[in-house]
C-alpha angles and dihedrals in degrees: 000000000000128000118240123198142186128181089273108024139050119201109197141154116277119260135199089261092063095069098088096048093043090049089053092050095044090052089059112096093209092053090049097038094121094044132077091272141293120322130231119228089261092052089049091051090050091050091051091046089055093047093049090046089056089048092053091048090052093244126141108275148150131302124214106237110223130183101231096210095065101010091240118161108229103170143301141272139182139079126350117202115209136162117244119177090346091306126109110235130183125224129179115237145156145191120203127184103263090213090063101041099088096031098049104040098063087204119163095171140016123237128202111303095009117140123215143153109245140170115231117202120197132193091229131033117268122210108235143139133212110278091237090062101040124010092194099055094028096063129068145180123218114219124187129220090272089057093249121141107247102170149349134210150148136248120246 
């Protein structure tokens, strides 16, 4: 599996030395909020074994996401293989340490198709539910004064 790098990030294959940091991340409920729940160290080791096995077999897999400046592992991204109706399908996914998202990105604005965690404040209360409880009242679209769609999101 190749390494990919930007000025700020390095995406590389997982190594044996990543287990402790990944176990710490995967035990964090915020890091795992869109998964089936937090992982034990053993579950994390099994996850990394599967990822590295796919790497060795030359199959699409996950990259470790590293902050280049301090070589800190903050999550993973890449291809998830899953079986749907008896057929293996690939999806692109990621998990990034929520404690580094705002600090590390340095973003001051969002561009088209950017993804971010934001806080929206309104002048009046809005009736809504967490997306996990109700998909209809837990999702929203942001529309500007010109009646153009400028964003979409969900409520945690």
